[in-house]
C-alpha positions as CSV (number, residue, x, y, z in Angstrom):
1,M,-11.2,10.8,6.5
2,S,-7.5,10.2,6.7
3,V,-5.5,10.2,3.5
4,N,-2.8,8.3,5.3
5,L,-5.0,5.3,5.6
6,Y,-5.8,5.4,1.9
7,I,-2.1,5.5,1.0
8,Q,-1.3,2.7,3.4
9,R,-4.0,0.5,1.8
10,Q,-2.6,1.3,-1.7
11,T,0.9,0.5,-0.5
12,L,-0.3,-2.9,0.8
13,I,-2.0,-3.7,-2.5
14,Y,1.1,-2.7,-4.5
15,S,3.3,-4.6,-2.1
16,R,1.4,-7.8,-2.7
17,A,1.5,-7.2,-6.5
18,F,5.2,-6.8,-6.3
19,G,5.6,-9.9,-4.2
20,G,5.8,-8.3,-0.8
21,R,8.3,-5.6,-1.9
22,I,8.0,-2.2,-0.4
23,I,8.9,0.8,-2.6
């Protein structure tokens, strides 16, 4: 299992929560 995939998924969720903003 790749941790990168998990991080990317979390980033997408956070991005949506922030209105499409990437941290």
